[in-house]
C-alpha positions as CSV (number, residue, x, y, z in Angstrom):
1,M,0.2,-0.3,-0.1
2,T,1.1,3.5,-0.9
3,A,1.8,6.0,2.3
4,P,-0.4,9.0,1.8
5,L,1.0,12.7,2.1
6,L,-0.5,14.4,4.8
7,S,-1.0,17.9,5.0
8,Q,-3.8,20.7,6.3
9,F,-6.2,22.6,4.9
10,R,-7.8,25.7,5.4
11,A,-11.5,26.4,5.3
12,S,-12.4,30.1,4.8
13,D,-13.5,30.4,8.4
14,G,-9.8,29.4,9.4
15,Y,-10.5,25.9,10.3
16,C,-7.5,23.7,9.3
17,F,-8.6,20.2,8.5
18,Y,-6.2,17.0,8.0
19,T,-6.3,15.6,4.5
20,R,-4.6,12.4,2.9
21,F,-2.8,12.8,-0.2
22,Y,-2.2,9.4,-3.2
23,P,-0.7,10.7,-6.4
24,A,-1.5,9.0,-8.9
25,A,0.9,6.2,-11.1
26,G,1.9,8.2,-13.6
27,E,0.3,11.0,-15.6
28,P,-3.5,11.4,-13.6
29,R,-6.4,10.3,-15.2
30,G,-9.0,12.1,-12.9
31,R,-9.1,12.9,-9.2
32,L,-11.0,11.3,-6.5
33,V,-12.1,13.6,-3.3
34,F,-13.5,11.0,-0.4
35,V,-15.6,11.9,2.4
36,H,-16.1,9.9,5.2
37,G,-19.0,8.4,7.6
38,I,-19.8,10.0,11.1
39,R,-17.5,7.5,12.7
40,S,-14.8,6.8,10.4
41,H,-11.7,8.7,9.1
42,G,-9.4,8.4,6.0
43,G,-7.2,6.2,8.1
44,W,-9.7,3.8,7.3
45,Y,-9.2,3.2,3.8
46,T,-5.9,3.2,3.0
47,R,-6.0,0.0,1.0
48,S,-8.7,1.4,-1.2
49,C,-7.1,5.0,-1.9
50,S,-3.2,3.2,-2.4
51,D,-5.6,1.1,-5.2
52,F,-7.3,3.7,-6.7
53,A,-4.0,6.0,-7.1
54,A,-2.5,2.9,-8.5
55,A,-5.3,3.1,-11.1
56,G,-4.1,6.7,-12.3
57,F,-6.1,8.7,-10.4
58,D,-5.0,11.4,-7.4
59,V,-6.8,10.5,-4.5
60,H,-7.7,13.1,-1.7
61,F,-9.1,11.8,1.7
62,L,-10.5,14.5,3.6
63,D,-10.6,13.8,7.9
64,R,-13.7,16.1,8.6
65,R,-13.5,18.7,11.0
66,G,-13.6,17.5,14.2
67,A,-12.9,13.7,12.7
68,G,-10.1,11.7,12.2
69,L,-6.7,13.4,12.7
70,N,-8.7,16.7,13.4
71,T,-8.5,17.6,17.6
72,V,-9.7,20.8,17.4
73,G,-14.0,20.6,17.6
74,R,-14.2,17.0,18.5
75,S,-17.1,15.6,17.5
76,D,-18.7,18.9,16.4
77,A,-19.5,20.9,13.8
78,P,-21.1,24.8,13.4
79,S,-23.6,23.6,11.0
80,F,-24.0,20.7,8.0
81,R,-23.4,23.9,5.7
82,R,-20.2,24.0,7.0
83,L,-19.2,20.5,6.5
84,I,-20.3,20.8,2.8
85,D,-18.6,24.2,2.0
86,D,-15.3,22.4,3.7
87,A,-15.8,19.7,0.6
88,A,-16.4,22.0,-1.5
89,E,-13.8,24.7,-0.9
90,Y,-11.3,21.8,-1.0
91,V,-12.4,20.7,-4.7
92,Q,-12.1,24.8,-5.8
93,H,-8.7,24.8,-4.3
94,L,-7.9,21.5,-6.8
95,R,-9.7,23.0,-9.6
96,A,-7.4,26.1,-9.2
97,E,-4.9,23.7,-10.7
98,K,-5.2,21.3,-13.6
99,A,-8.8,22.4,-14.0
100,W,-9.0,20.1,-17.1
101,L,-8.8,16.9,-14.9
102,P,-12.1,15.9,-13.9
103,V,-13.1,15.4,-10.5
104,V,-14.9,12.7,-8.8
105,L,-16.3,13.1,-5.1
106,A,-16.7,9.7,-3.2
107,G,-19.2,9.9,-0.1
108,I,-18.8,6.9,2.2
109,S,-22.0,6.0,4.9
110,W,-22.5,9.4,6.3
111,G,-20.5,11.1,4.1
112,G,-22.8,10.1,1.0
113,K,-25.4,12.7,2.5
114,L,-23.0,15.6,2.3
115,A,-21.8,14.3,-1.2
116,A,-25.3,14.2,-2.4
117,A,-26.0,17.8,-0.8
118,L,-22.8,19.4,-2.3
119,P,-24.3,19.6,-6.2
120,Y,-27.1,21.8,-4.8
121,R,-25.4,24.3,-2.5
122,R,-22.1,24.7,-5.0
123,P,-23.6,23.5,-8.4
124,G,-20.8,23.1,-11.2
125,L,-17.7,21.8,-8.6
126,I,-18.0,18.0,-9.5
127,D,-18.2,15.7,-12.6
128,G,-19.6,12.7,-11.1
129,M,-20.3,11.2,-7.6
130,V,-19.7,8.0,-6.0
131,L,-22.2,6.6,-3.4
132,L,-20.7,4.0,-1.2
133,C,-23.2,2.7,1.4
134,P,-24.5,5.9,1.6
135,G,-26.5,7.0,5.2
136,L,-29.4,8.4,3.1
137,V,-31.8,6.2,4.6
138,P,-30.0,4.5,7.7
139,R,-31.6,1.8,9.9
140,V,-30.0,3.1,12.8
141,A,-30.8,6.2,14.9
142,P,-30.9,7.5,18.1
143,P,-34.1,6.4,19.5
144,L,-36.7,9.1,19.9
145,P,-36.7,10.2,23.5
146,T,-32.5,10.7,22.7
147,R,-33.8,12.5,19.6
148,A,-35.7,15.1,22.1
149,R,-32.8,15.1,24.5
150,I,-30.5,16.2,21.4
151,A,-32.9,19.0,20.7
152,L,-33.2,19.9,23.8
153,A,-29.3,19.9,24.4
154,R,-28.9,22.2,21.2
155,V,-30.5,24.9,22.7
156,F,-28.9,25.3,26.0
157,R,-26.1,23.0,25.7
158,P,-24.9,22.4,22.3
159,G,-21.7,21.3,23.2
160,K,-23.0,18.3,25.2
161,F,-21.9,14.7,23.9
162,F,-24.3,11.7,22.8
163,P,-23.2,8.5,22.0
164,I,-23.0,7.7,18.2
165,P,-25.4,4.4,17.7
166,L,-22.7,3.0,15.6
167,N,-20.6,1.7,18.4
168,E,-20.5,-2.2,17.5
169,P,-17.8,-3.2,15.1
170,E,-20.1,-6.3,13.5
171,L,-22.2,-3.5,12.2
172,F,-19.5,-2.3,9.7
173,T,-18.0,-5.6,8.7
174,A,-18.0,-9.9,9.0
175,D,-14.4,-9.9,9.7
176,A,-12.8,-10.5,13.1
177,E,-9.5,-9.0,12.4
178,W,-11.2,-5.7,11.0
179,R,-13.5,-5.8,14.1
180,A,-10.6,-6.0,16.5
181,F,-9.2,-2.8,14.6
182,L,-12.0,-1.1,14.8
183,D,-12.3,-1.9,18.6
184,R,-8.8,-0.5,19.2
185,E,-8.1,2.5,16.6
186,P,-7.6,5.8,18.4
187,H,-9.2,8.3,16.2
188,G,-12.4,6.8,15.3
189,L,-15.7,9.1,17.1
190,R,-18.0,7.3,19.0
191,A,-19.9,10.5,20.7
192,A,-21.1,13.7,18.9
193,T,-22.3,16.7,20.5
194,A,-25.7,17.5,20.3
195,R,-24.9,20.6,17.5
196,F,-23.4,18.1,15.4
197,L,-26.2,15.5,15.5
198,F,-28.6,18.2,15.4
199,A,-27.1,19.7,12.1
200,S,-27.2,16.2,10.6
201,F,-30.9,16.4,11.2
202,G,-30.9,19.3,9.5
203,L,-29.1,18.0,6.3
204,D,-31.7,15.3,6.0
205,I,-34.2,17.8,5.6
206,Y,-31.9,19.6,3.0
207,L,-31.8,16.7,0.8
208,R,-35.1,16.9,0.3
209,R,-34.7,19.8,-2.0
210,A,-31.1,18.9,-2.7
211,V,-31.7,15.3,-4.5
212,K,-33.6,16.8,-7.6
213,R,-30.0,18.8,-8.3
214,V,-27.6,15.8,-8.0
215,T,-27.4,16.0,-12.1
216,V,-23.9,14.5,-12.5
217,P,-23.3,10.6,-13.4
218,T,-23.9,8.9,-10.1
219,L,-22.9,5.6,-9.0
220,L,-24.5,3.9,-6.1
221,V,-22.8,0.9,-4.7
222,L,-24.3,-1.3,-1.9
223,G,-23.9,-4.1,0.3
224,E,-26.4,-6.9,0.6
225,H,-25.9,-7.4,4.3
226,D,-25.7,-3.8,5.4
227,R,-26.9,-3.5,8.8
228,I,-26.5,0.3,9.1
229,I,-28.4,1.5,5.9
230,D,-31.7,0.6,4.2
231,N,-30.7,-0.8,0.5
232,A,-34.2,-1.2,-0.6
233,Q,-35.2,2.5,0.4
234,T,-31.5,3.8,-0.5
235,R,-32.2,2.6,-4.0
236,L,-35.7,4.8,-4.1
237,Y,-34.3,7.6,-2.6
238,A,-31.2,7.7,-5.3
239,G,-34.3,7.3,-8.2
240,R,-35.1,10.5,-7.0
241,F,-32.2,12.4,-8.4
242,G,-32.4,15.0,-11.4
243,R,-30.4,12.2,-13.0
244,P,-30.2,8.2,-13.4
245,V,-28.4,6.6,-11.3
246,E,-26.0,3.4,-12.3
247,L,-26.3,0.8,-9.2
248,L,-23.6,-2.1,-8.2
249,D,-24.9,-4.6,-5.2
250,Y,-22.6,-6.9,-3.8
251,P,-24.2,-10.3,-2.8
252,G,-22.6,-10.7,0.5
253,A,-21.1,-7.9,1.4
254,H,-21.3,-5.8,4.3
255,H,-21.4,-1.7,5.2
256,T,-17.4,-0.7,5.2
257,L,-16.5,-2.3,1.4
258,E,-13.0,-1.4,2.7
259,F,-13.0,-4.6,5.2
260,E,-14.9,-6.7,2.5
261,P,-11.4,-9.6,1.6
262,P,-8.8,-8.7,-0.2
263,G,-9.5,-9.2,-4.2
264,H,-13.2,-7.6,-3.8
265,P,-14.1,-6.3,-7.0
266,W,-15.6,-3.0,-5.6
267,V,-12.4,-0.8,-6.6
268,G,-11.9,-2.2,-10.0
269,D,-15.6,-1.7,-10.6
270,V,-15.8,2.1,-9.6
271,T,-12.6,2.5,-11.6
272,N,-14.1,1.1,-14.7
273,W,-17.1,3.4,-13.9
274,M,-15.1,6.3,-14.2
275,E,-13.5,5.2,-17.3
276,R,-17.0,4.6,-18.8
277,R,-18.7,7.5,-17.5
278,L,-15.7,10.3,-17.4
279,G,-14.2,9.1,-20.2
280,V,-10.9,9.0,-18.2
């Protein structure tokens, strides 16, 4: 696997968040920008990022503010719009250099919500989108009484922490070694502030308007045994996009495709889709 180049990007509000860059092998054919899930971070995805780079793509993986390597404002965010803007500003930064290279935004799990919202808030920035087991219609959510406490805390104690209901490794993978990794790795989030969780609810409402603005080529990737998202409802949801979506549905796969056995075809299939749809 290729070791990434680690750097920080300063957003327009002054926050600096970490990014991992995997340069393409040879002349790059395109750029792939990843945004991760509510609990994960870029350190989970070194294998696939290395493979995409080997296939000829510059790969950029953003650690969301307050997550992963970012210690400032841990588990917090001012608003969902600010999180969308973080990704958008980074893509704008890329567009300033090698503007002819297409940019594909890849949203993993909860990050799929940010990806799907970006074309509405900042149209024209991306050339394609890949949604990897996106959290558009989750199976797992805080119970109703907890949601009520989150709403109350958001007004009176926005920095109060609540558990993220994804703390069981078996939700992500059936692989025992990867489950052990999830138990011990230090950078994943296990709780989030009321402000962040309320922002996530707000993003759900925002997406009701935003989905029709998804008009770039989009690939939806699902795993048969996903215990975190509702695959059937996610397919229906993606059917509301402003352009037909292509689907890859992997029998036997779980939520985090990164943790499937070596040799799983998903990276190659996504690469083939980008080659076909974007002509790279």
